[in-house]
N, C-alpha and C positions, 0 to 999 in steps of 0.2 A: 671427159671421164669423171664420173661422180667420185667425190672424195670420201674416204672412210678412215677412221682412226684405227680400226681393228680388222684383221683378216683371219679366217680359219684356214689352216693349211693341213691337208691330209697327205701324208707321206707314204708312198708305196702301197696304198690300200688296193690298188688294182695289181694283182700279183698272182703268178702261176703257182708259186710255192712248190716248184718241181725240183728243188735242189736238196742236197743233204741237209737235214735239219728242218726241212719244209713242213713235215708232219707236226713237229713240235711247235713250230711257229704258227701253223694253222690252228692248232688246239688253243694256244694262248691268244691268238687274234680273235677267235670266236667270242671270247669273253669281253672284248672291248667293243664289239659291234653295236650293241644296244646303247651304251653310254655315248658312243660316237654319233649314232643316228640322232639321239636326243640333242646333243650339242649342235649338230649340223642344222637340225630343225630350228633351234633357238637362234642360230646365226642367220638363217634364212628369214625368220620372222623380223629380225632387226635390220634386214637389208644389207648384211655384211658380205663382202666378197668371200667366196669359197674357192680355194685354189688347191687342186690336186697336183702334187709334184711326184712324178713317177719315173721309175727306171724304164729304160727302153727295151730291156730284155733281148738286146742284140738286134733289134729291128730298126736299124739305122736309117732305112729309107721308107719307113712306114708312117702313117698318120695316126692320130689319136684313136680313131675307131678301130684301126687294125690292131693296135696294141691291146685295147680292151678285149676284142674278140679273141686274140691269141691267148690272153690270160684266162679267159673263160673256159678254155679247153683244159686247164690244169686243175689241181685240187683246190686252188684258191677261189674257184667259182662260187663256192658256198658263202664266201665273204662278199665277193663282187656283186652278187645279186641283191644284197642288202644295202650296199653303200656306194653304188655306181655314181659317177658324175652325172649331173643333170645338164640340160642345154645351156643354162645361164652360169654354170660353173666354169672356172678357168682350168686348163689342163696343161701343165708344163712337163716336158720330157727331159729327164736329167741323165747325163752319161755316167755319173759316179755317185758316191754316197751322199754328198751334200746337195740340198735343193738349190743352193746358190752357185755351186761350181759349174761353169760352162752353160748356164741357163740365163734366161731373161727375167728371172724372179726379182732381182733387185730393181730393175727398171719398172716392172709392173707395180711393185709395192710403192715405189716412188711416185709413179703416175696416179696411183690410188690414194696417196697421202697417208699411207699406213705407218704407224709407229708402234703398234701393239700386235704381236703375233701369237696366235694360239696354235701350237705345234702338236700334231697328233699322228698316229700311225705306227708303222713298223719299219724296221726293227729299232726298238728303243735304244739299244746299245750300239747301233751302227748309224743308220741313216738319220734317225731323229736326233741323236747326239751330235753328229757332224753338222746337220742343218742348224741345230741350236747354237753350236759354237760359232758358226758363221754369222748367225743372226746377232749374237752377242757382240761379235767384233764389229758389226755394223750399227751397234747401239740401239737395237730394237728392245722393247720390253717384251718379255717372254712368259707365257703361261703354257705349261705342259701338263695337262690334266692326267694324273697318274692312272686313271681308269680308262684312258683313251690311247694308251701306248702299250705295245707288247713286243717281246723279244722271244727268241727260241727258248731261252732259259730264264725262269722267273728271277733267279738270283742276279743274273747279268742285267736284267731290266731294272731291278732295284738299285744296283750299283750305279747304273747310268743316270737314273733319276737323282740319286744323291749327288753325283758329280754336277749335273745340270743345275741343281738347286744351290749347291755350295759355290761352285766355280763360275757359273754363268748367271747367277742371280735370278734364276727362273723360279716362278711360282709353280709348285707341283701339286697343289690342292686338287682333289678329285672334282670332276665336273658336277657330281651330285652334291658337293659341299660348297659350291661357289656358283656364281653366274658370271656372264661375260663382263658386266659392268664392275662387279666386285673384284674380279681377278686382277685388275690393273690398278687398284687403289694403293696408295703408298702405305 
């Protein structure tokens, strides 16, 4: 397995958004699609691993393509069509909020030699925050581009970003104001 220092992680971007608050989350998520597409393109150009870490939406016995197809049937389809996983991307299904809890993410990152994580996706105040906390506890360097993270409520997203910056030593510079190499400089 090829070694990489940095990996891009997209959290819950394949999402039905069919829950209470889903309309608000969709509206806020649409604003991060273009910066996230640009960041993903940059990561692809550099040959970095791209890892989708996604909720299973109660589909405990389904495979990745079934989860994606199920989510396309919800209001989140307008996001999925722009930021779907590609054949060479990794896709990990998670049972709870953190991308690390109950998944093989730690093992994959170890096999890839990753020490720097770019965390993106939704919801910033829940799944991104919990994944960032677990990444920090595992001593990863973390960049959470603030223009690539969304929550149902803008204020909650800003509060989560402040917590991740202050308590988890995360860089929260916008993707438009940094690049992958600069994001992890001391």
